Structure formats: structure tokens, C-alpha cells
C-alpha positions in Angstrom: -2.8 8.0 -11.0 -1.3 7.0 -14.3 -2.1 9.4 -17.1 -0.3 7.5 -19.9 0.7 4.0 -20.9 -0.9 0.6 -20.5 -2.1 1.5 -17.0 -3.8 4.8 -18.0 -6.5 5.8 -15.5 -5.5 3.4 -12.7 -4.6 4.6 -9.3 -2.1 3.1 -6.8 0.1 3.9 -3.8 3.7 4.9 -4.6 6.0 2.2 -3.1 9.4 3.5 -4.1 10.9 6.4 -6.1 14.1 6.3 -8.1 15.1 10.0 -8.5 18.2 9.2 -10.5 16.1 7.5 -13.2 13.0 9.7 -12.8 10.9 6.6 -12.2 8.6 5.4 -9.5 7.2 2.0 -8.5 3.5 2.2 -8.0 1.3 -0.6 -6.4 -0.9 -2.3 -9.1 0.4 -0.2 -12.0 2.5 -1.3 -15.0 2.3 -5.0 -14.2 4.8 -7.3 -16.0 5.2 -11.1 -16.0 8.5 -12.5 -14.6 9.4 -16.1 -15.4 11.5 -17.9 -12.7 13.6 -20.9 -13.5 13.6 -24.0 -11.2 16.4 -24.2 -8.7 18.4 -27.2 -7.4 16.9 -26.8 -3.9 13.6 -28.3 -5.3 11.6 -25.1 -6.0 9.6 -25.4 -9.2 9.7 -22.8 -11.9 7.0 -20.2 -11.8 5.4 -17.2 -13.5 4.9 -14.2 -11.3 3.1 -10.9 -11.9 5.0 -7.9 -10.5 5.1 -4.1 -10.8 7.6 -2.5 -13.0 8.8 1.1 -12.6 6.9 3.8 -14.5 8.3 7.2 -15.6 7.3 10.1 -13.3 6.0 12.2 -16.2 3.3 9.5 -16.7 2.1 9.9 -13.1 -0.1 12.6 -11.5 -1.1 13.2 -7.9 -4.7 12.6 -6.9 -6.4 15.6 -5.2 -7.5 14.5 -1.7 -10.6 16.6 -1.9 -12.0 15.9 -5.3 -10.4 12.5 -6.1 -9.3 13.6 -9.5 -5.7 14.1 -10.8 -4.2 17.5 -10.2 -1.1 19.6 -10.8 1.0 20.8 -7.9 2.0 24.3 -7.0 4.3 25.7 -4.3 3.6 28.6 -2.0 5.1 30.0 1.1 3.1 29.5 4.3 4.5 30.8 7.6 8.0 31.0 6.2 7.9 27.4 4.8 7.4 26.3 1.2 4.4 24.0 1.0 2.9 22.0 -1.9 -0.7 22.6 -2.8 -3.3 21.2 -5.2 -4.0 23.5 -8.1 -7.5 22.1 -8.4 -8.8 22.7 -4.9 -6.1 24.9 -3.4 -5.7 22.5 -0.5 -2.2 22.0 1.1 -0.8 18.6 0.6 1.0 17.0 3.6 
């Protein structure tokens, strides 16, 4: 879920993460318009809507139990560090 920017409040599935830039590509969020020029092969020019990357600090994970944005914590379970939802306490797979 986006918590800031023009897509604030919208939810989507993460398609790709760019760790070196601290950005993520999320389905349906941060839509931009791309203008394509016509090519010699006969394709006409077009205007396409596509997703642009959004900074990770503007995204928040949605709690699977409550459906609301939540912060993430880490705890050790059976010798493994697992992520869990701070709102419901449920472990995130």
C-alpha cells in the first residue's frame, strides 16, 4: 500500500524490487504516460500508461489478517529469524 505520493491509499502487488535504488515497481501504482514514436516498420505512434518505480519508504505492507497497513518486526522462531506484523502479531511468509 502506498502511504505517500499521488497514489496514496492505493494497494497493489509488488512486481519488481530495485535494492540498489531503494525503489519498487508496484502494479497499478504511480502510473505515468509514455509517448512512443512511430517506427519505420509501420507501427503508429501511441500513448501508453505504465507503472513507474516508487521509493520503498512510501510503501507499507498490508496486514493479511486486518487488511490495513502495518509495520514489520523480526523475531526468532525455532532458531530462524521470521518477519511478523506489528498490528496482529501474525508471522508473514
